[in-house]
N, C-alpha and C positions, 0 to 999 in steps of 0.2 A: 452484497453488503447493503444494509439500509442506507438511506440518504443522510448520513451523519455529517455534522458540521466539522470541517477540517480547520478553517481559520475564518476570522472576521476582523474588519477594521472600520473605524469611523471614516466617512467619506462625504463628498458632495457628488450628487448624480445629476447629469444634465437631462432633463425631461424635454425631448424634442417636440412633443405635442403641445406642451405648455410654454415652451421657449423660456425655461427658467431652471436655475440650479436648485436642487432640493437636498437638504441634509438627511443622511441615512446611514445605514450599516451595510457595508459591502460584505457579503458572506459567500464563502466557497464551501460547497459540499462535495460528496463523492461524484455526483453526476451533473451538477449545475452551478451556475453563478447567479446570485440574485442580490437585490437591494431591498432591505427592509426599512420601514419607518423607524425613527429613533425610539428607543425604549421610553416609556412614560417616566417623568421625573418623580411623580408621587408613586407610592406603592399601589400597584394595579391589582384588580381582583384576580382570583386564581384562574378564572376561565378566560381572561383577556389574552390576546395575542397581537403581535406586531403585523401590520399590513405589509403587503409586498408591492413595492414600486414596479419592479421588473424582474423577470427571470429568464434565463437562457440556458438551454441544455449544452453541456460541453461538446456533445456530438454535433451541435449546430454551429459551434465556433469555428471560424475560418482563419482568424489571425488575432494575436494579442501583441500590442506594441506600446512603447513609450512615446509620448509626444508633448509638444508645447503649442500654445496658441496665443492669440492676442487677448483672449479672455482669461485663460488659466496658464500659470507659469509651468507647472509640471502636472502631468496627468497620465493615466493609463487608458488606452482605447481598446475595447474588445469589439471585434467585428464578427457578426454572425450573418446567417442567411437573411435575417430580417433587417439588418442595418448595423449602424455603429452605436456603441454605448460608451460614454465618456465618464471617467471617474477622476476626481481631484480631491484636494485637501486630505491626502492620505498621510499617515504617520511617517512612513519611509517609502517613497514611490518605488524605488528599485526593489525593495523587499517584496512589496505586493506584486510587482511584475514578475519577479523570479518564481514566487509560489504559484501564481495563476498559470504562468507559462509551463512550469514543470508538470502540474497535474493535468493540464490540458493536453500537452504533447505526449507524455508518457502513457497516459491511459489509452491512447489510440494504438499503441504498439502491443501486439499479442504476447510477446515474451521480452523481458528486459535483458536477458543474458545473451551474450554473443555465442551463437551455436552454429554448427555446420548445417547447411540446408541442402537438400537434394534437388537439383534442377530437374524439372519435369514439365511436360506440356499439359498434364492433367493431374487432378488430385488423386485419382485412382492409380495412375502410374507411379506417383511418389510413394503411395502406400505400399504397392507391390515391391518397389525397390527397397524400402525400409524393412519389409518383412523378410526379404531374401538376405539382407545383410546382418540382421540381428534376430534370429529366431527365438532365442531364449528370452530376450526382452519383450518380444512380441507375445509370448505366452503369459508373462507377467501382466502386460497391458490388457490382454484378453481377460484375465481374471479380474482386473480392476473394472473393466467394462461390465462383467457379469454382476459384480457387486453394485455398480451404479444402477443397473436395471432392477435390482431388488430393493432399491431405496426409493420409496414413493414419498419423497419429501424434498423441499427446496434446498435445505442446508444440510451439511454433513453433521451426523451425530457421532460423537467419539466414544469408543469403548474406554472404560475406566482402567487405566494401567498405572504402574508406578511412575512412568514418565509422562502421564497424561495431564499434568498440570497445565502445560502450554496448550495442549489440544483443547482442554476445557475452556481456557481463556479465549482461544479463537472462536469456540462455539458460542460463548457469551456475546462476542462481537458480531455473530452471524456472518462469519467469513465464508464466502461461497466455496463449495467443495472443489471447483476446478482449480483453485489456487493452491490446493493442498495435495494433489495426486501425483505431482511430478517428483521423480526420484532425485536425490541429491548425492553427489559424489565428488571427491577431490582427485581421483585417479581413474582413468578410463580403462577399458578392457586390455589395452596394450601397455598399461603401466605408466602412461604419460600423464603428468600432473595437469589438473584442470583448474583454470583460474576463472572465478565468477566475477563479473562486473555489473554494477547497477548504477543507473543515473540517480543522483541524490542532490539534496540541498544540505549544506552543513555549516556549522558555526561553533566557536568555542563556547562552552557553557558548563557551569558547575551545578545548576539546578535543573529540575525537570521542566521548568517553564522558560520559554524564550522571551526575554524582554522585547517590548514592541519595537524599539528602535535599533535592535541588533540585526545586522544584515545577514541573511542566509545566502551563502554563495553556491551557485550551481557547480556540480562536479561529479566525480565518479568514486564509488567505493569498490575497491578491489579486494576480494577475499580468496585466499589460497591456504594450503596447509602450512605455509611459512609465515602467515600473519595477515594483518588488515592494513591496507593502504588507503589514504584519503588523498585524492588528486583533484585539481581544478579541471574545468572542461578542456583546457589545453594540455592535459596530462602532466601538469607540473605538480610534483609531490608536495603535499602540505604536512602530512604526518604519517609515520609508519609505526604500527603497534606490532611488536613481536608477540607470539602466542603467550609467553610467560608474562608479558607486560599488561595484558588485559585483566584488570582487577575485577571489573563488573561490566555486564551488558544489561542495562536497565531498559526493559521493554515498557514503553509508555502507552502507545496506541498502535493499531495496525498500520500506521504510517510514520511513527516516530520512535527512535530509541536514543539512549545515551551510552556512549562507550567511554570508559574511564580507566585511567592508570593512576592509582593512588600510591604515592611514594612517601617513604619516611625520610624526613630531613631534606626533602626536595619539593619543588613545585609540582602539584598534581596536574595531570593533563587529561582533559575530558572534552569530548565533542558531542554535540547534539546533531543527529542525522535524521533527515526527513526524506521519505521516498514514497511514490505511489506504488512501488513494487516491494514494500517493506515486508509483506507476508513471506514472499520467497526469500528475501534477504535474511529474515529471522530463521527460516528453516536451514539455510546454508550455515549460519553461525551456530545453530544448534548442534551440528555435527561435532564441532570442536570445542565450543564454549558453553555447553548446556549447563554444566555445574556452576557457571558464573552468572547465570541468568538471574535477574531480579525483576519479577513481573509485577507491574502496578495493578491494583484492583480496578475492575471496570467501574467507571463512575455511575452513580445512581441515575443521572439524567439520561445516560445511554440506554440503560435497561428500560427506563420509562418510554424512551423513543420506540423501542422494539414492541413494547406492550401496546402502545397507542397505534402502531402500524398494523396490529393484528397478526403478527408473525405466528405461524403454527409451531407447536411444541409437541414432542413425543415424550412419553414417560420414560424413566430410566430403564425399567424392565423391558419395555418394547424395543428401545434402541439397542439394548444388549442382545436381545434375541435376533434382531436384524443383522447386527454385526457378526454374531456367532455363526449363524447359518450361512451368511455370505462367505465367511472365511472357509467353512467346511466345503461349500460348493466349489469355491475356487481351488482348494487343495485337491479335491477329487478330479476335477476337470484337468488340472495341470498334470497329475500323476498319470491319467489316462493318455494324455498327449505324449508324454515321454515314453510310455510303454509302446505306443504305436510306432514311434521313431526307432 
C-alpha cells in the first residue's frame, strides 16, 4: 500500500538540535511518523508543499510512551534508533498515543489472527509438516503460487465479477496482494467453529468521521458465525452484535469501518472500528455480511497520491487475460495432481 496518511494532529515538537519547541502537524502514515510545518494561513500556490521537520520509519521505532516533564505537562515520546522525539500540545494525548501505539505494534506482527503454529527447528521442516497434514490445501496454495509467478506487477489486479465491487475498491487503494490471498472460513475441516480475533481501536460514533476529542479505546474485535463482539484489551465485553442485528457495515478506508444497528423506536447502536489489519477483517466480515456492506468512494486525493507516486497500471483487457490464463493453468495442474494420486 502506498504511504497514505492515516491520521494527523496539531502538535508542538521539540527540536533537540535547536533546543526549542516548534509548532507543527504530527502525521501518521502507513510506514512512518513525521512532523510537518504548519499549513500556510493564506491560500498557497498549487505547487507549494509543507516542509518536514522530522520523519522516522515505524520499523525504526523501539518504544512509544506517555510522559510528563518539567517543561511539558502531557506529551508522547517516540523512541527510535536515532534517539527520542517529544510531542506535546496534542488535542487528546491518550488518543494520539493509542493510535500511534496500535499501528506501530500491530504492523510488526505477520498475522493478526490467533492461529495454531507448528513447532519446528527450521522453516523447511515446518513446511514439510504442513504439507503432510493438509495435502488438499497444499494443492490450492500451489495453484496460488503459480498465479503469483504469472503476475509481473506489484499489486493484485482483480477480475471483474458480480461480487467484484469490494475487490475493485481494494485495487483502487493499491492493497498489496499478500493481504488478499489467505482463505477465510468459520468452520475447520473437523467441523469445529473458528473464531477470528483482531486487535482494534474502537469508539461509539454515528458518523463516518471521528471527532478529534473522542477517545479511541484499544480492544479486540471477535468475529464468528454467531456474531460480532467488541471487547476491551482485558477481554471485558463492550457490545455484542447478533448477525441479524447488524444493519450495515460501512467500509470507510482500508483501516476503518463503521458497524451499525439501526433500530425503530429505539436508540441506534454504532461503533467506529480502526485496525491496521482491517483488510483481513473486512474479508472475514464479507463471508457473512457482504449484502450489508456500504462501501465509501475512494477520495480523490488518494487517487492523486497514487498517480504522483508513479504506480504502474495494467489495462483492463491485459489484467483479464492474466487472470484467465492463471486460473486455467491452476485448474490443469490441480487436476493432474489429483489424477496422479
